[in-house]
N, C-alpha and C positions, 0 to 999 in steps of 0.2 A: 456382720455381711454388708449392711449398708454403708458401714463408714468405708468398707474395702472397696466397694463399687464407686463410691464417691471420689476416694483416691485415686482409682483406675481413670475414672473419667476426667479429673482434673490433672493427671499425667498426660492422658491422650490429647487434652486440648492445648497443653504447653508444647507439647512435640507438635501438634498440626500448627502451631502460630510460628514457632521456629522454621518448619518445613515450608510453610506458606511465605514468610519473608524471603526465603530463599528463592522460590519459586517465582517471586515478583519480579527479579532482576531481568531486566531487557538485555538482548544480545548487543554485543558491541559492534560497532561498523567494520567492516572488512574490504580489503582492497579488491576491487571488482576484476582487475586483469589477471591478479596471481591466482585468484580464486576460480577464474575461468580455465586457466592452464591446468591446475589442480586436478577438477573437475573431469576435464577432456582427457588427461593422463589415466585417471581412475577407470575412465569407460574404455579404456584400451586405445584410445586416439593417438596415431603415429605421426602425425604431422608435426615438424619442428617448432612452428610458432602457431598453435592453433587460433591464437587472438588475431591473427593477422587476416584469419577468412572472416568474411563480413556476416555477421549474425550470432558467431560462436559466443562473443562477450554477453550480448544481451540474452542469449538463451540461457547460458550458463549461469548468469547472474539471476535470471528468475527462477532456475533449479536452485540456487543458493539460497534465495528469499524465502521460497516456499519450504526449503528444508529447516532452514532456523527457526520459523515458525513452530514447527514438528517437534524440533530436537532441542530447542534450548532449555535451560535448566527448569525442570518440571514438566518438560514435555508440553503438547497442546492441551490445554484445560479449560476451553471453551464447552465443552460437553462433559464436564466432571459435574456429578451430582452428590459428591461427598467430599467433606473437609478434607484437607485445607483448600482443594480447587473452587469448592461451592462457594468461598466467600469472597475470592480473588476477583471482584468483577473489573479491577482496573487493568489488570494484563489482558483479560479476557477482551476488554474493547480494544488492547494494543493489538491483538491477535486479528481482531475484525480489520482494522484499518489496514494491517498489512495484506489480509486475505483481499479485501476490495482490489488493492493494487495488482495483486496477483492474476486476480480475475480477469480485470481490465486488460492488462498486457497479454495475458493468454488469449484472448477474445480477438484483440488487434493484430497479434501474430498470425492467427487462424484465417481472418476475415481479409487483412491487408499485406502485411508484411512478408508472407510467404507466397503470394501470389501476384504474378506479373499484370494481371487486369482482372476486371470484375467478373469475366465469363471463366476465367481459368479454374481449374479443380484444384479443391482444397487439398490440404497435405494430410494424409492419412493418420500421422501420429499427432497433429495440432486438434486434428478432428475427435481425437480420443481426449486429448489433455484439457481442453478447454472446457467441456461439459463436467469433466471431474471436479473441477475446482468450483463448481456452481452448486455442488452437494451441499446439503444441510450442515451449517457449520456447527450444529449442537447434537448431532446425533451420537447417542451413546454405544448402541450396538445395533446390528443386523440391519444394514452394516456400520460399523464405526467410522465416524468423520475421518480418522487419520489412513485408515485404509484407502478410502476413496481418493484422499488427497495424495498419498503415495503412489497411486495408479496413475494420476496425472503427471506426477514427476517423473515415474519411468517412461511415459510416454514421450516427455519433453527430453528424456536422455537418448531414446532413441532417434528423435528427430536430430539432435545435436551431433550423434555420431555419423547419421546419414549427410548432415550439412558439412561435416569435416572431411568426408570422403570426395576426393579431385573426381574420381570415376564415377559418382553418382550425381547425375542432372535433375533427379526428380525432386531431391530436396533442396530449396531455394530460400534466402531472404534477401529482400529488395531495399536497400537503403536508398528510400527516394523522399525527397521533400514532402510529397502528398501524403506517404504511409506516417511519417514522423508527425505532419499537421493534423491528421485525423486523429491520432493517439492522444496528442495534447489538447486536443477541444476536449475529450474526455476527463483528462486531468483537471483542465481549468474548471469544469461543471463541478467535480469531486471539491476541489479546495473552496470554490465559491459557496458551496452549501456548508462546508464546514467553518469558514469564516463566518457566516452567518449565524450560524448554530453556537459557536464560541462567543460571537458579540452579545447573545441574548442572554448572557449570564447574568448581567445588571439589569437586564430590562430595556425594551427600546419601543418607541413608537413607530409604527409602519404605516404609511398609506397604500392603498392599494395601487400597483402599477403595472398589474397583470398585463394589462392590454395597452399600455404606453407605446406610443410611436407609429401605432396603425388603427386609423380611424374606423376600417372596416372590419378590424378583427373582432372574433365573438370567441365567449368560451361556454363550457356545458350549463354551469349553473353561475347565478350572481354572487360574487364575491364581497365581503366586508369591507366598506370604504374606509374603515380606519382600525388598525389593531393593535393592541399592546401585547408585546412578544417577551416571554421570561422563561429562560430554562429552570425546569423544577432543580429545587436544590439537590436533589437524590440522583439528577443526571449530569452535572455539571462535571464531577470527575470523570464519567464515562466519556463525554464529548472530547475532554481534554487529551485522554490516553488513546481513543481513537485518532485523534489528529496526530499524535505524536507516532503513533504506530505507522500510520498513512506517509508521515514525512519520512520516517525510516527506511520504508520501502523505496519511497521515490528517490532519496538520495543514491541509493546503489542502482536503480533502474536508469536514472538520468546519466549518472558517471558511465554505464555500459552504452547507452546512447550514445554519448559524446565519443567512445571508441569506434563504434560501426558507422555512426553518421558523420564521422569527422569532416569528410572531404565535401559532403553537402552543407554543414554547417561553415565550414570556411568560406565556401564559394557564395554563399548568403550573407556574408559577414555576421555569423548569428553565433558564433562560437563563445563569445565572452557573455553573451545573454545567457545561453544555457547554464555557464559557469556561475553566473551570478544567482540563479535560480537554485542551484545547489548550495550556494553560502548561505542563502536565507533559510533553507530547510534545515542545515546542519545548526543553525542557531536554535531550532527547536529542540534539540537532542542535549541540551546543557543538564546538567544534574538538577533534580528537584530538590531542595535541601528542607523543605517545609513536610511535615509528617502527613499532611493533607493537602488538598487543593483549594486554595484561599479565594474566596469570592468579595473582595472589597469593593465598594463602589469606585466608580470610575477615579474620582479625584479625592479619595478617602483615605484613612490613616494606615488600611490594610492593603496588600498587594491584592491583584486581581490576576490570577495565572491564566485565567483563560482569555483576557484582552491582551496579555503580553502574547500568547500563542496566536490569537487572532492576528495581530500585528504581523508576524513572520509568515504566517499563511497567507496574508492579503498581499504582502510584498512578493512573495514567491508567485501568487495568481496574476498579480499585475505584470510580471517579468514574463509569465508564460502567454499571456496576450500579446506582448510585444515579439517575442519570439515567433508565435504563430503568423504575426503580420509580415517578419521578415521572410519567413519561409515562404510565403505567398507570393512575394515579390519576385520578378522575372531576374 
């Protein structure tokens, strides 16, 4: 009996390992305009070229990115509490990186991109979608995370249909430089934080610069004048895959932004700057051939995958700072 149980457990673990390997595959990149057209057609939009309507490509891309997160191989596993999902922390962190970008863009669309001015009324569908994506990403049941995020996707789909209706003036998307600049500011903050966390994989010395540049600035409690920052060995791969998921989502969103904000970018002579950001982020999606994320020292014998990722993220972030400066110029 005990031998039979042991064999059964062994077979189960082998199957779980194989399934877990398959579930760990990240989705492939997709072409945003063709996906936007496909999504529009599936929703019954009758316009000949839906991507010609301002906002359709960005909205459809947000739907597609959120859907890929939920429907990739293995589905959404951040709330799995049983093998093999329980063990797959890398793909869970990839999902979180994607989710943060979904949350940020849905918030930007609700607060800025769908409103003509600060005192205008919020769009009813975006008012539903944005808080749905802010739901706990690890809720297993009552309600499950997936069901809440799918409600957010449904609300975005409703907004997309209304946006595509030429007779409906209540659904709008305003492709203005200030709206794009506000969203990019948030992206800049996210990438800056990721770059710092990735760089701490080998340890770094940090002086306190919290109040630098403003002699009258104050903070709640006194900070340490000097810190030694080093990422825990157990978190190195988590941060790496969060950055990889963030970059995957941003690649698609920025390509959609290029479509909807193209005239704004051309007028500001900033189109090539956005394209350069995409190129830097695409480099983060190269295949990882090592069976684990290596953490060699900066100039040591072994590679340091975190520092390589930090290099691409930092360059993309620097390009975003330049792009925001161009958008601010008259």
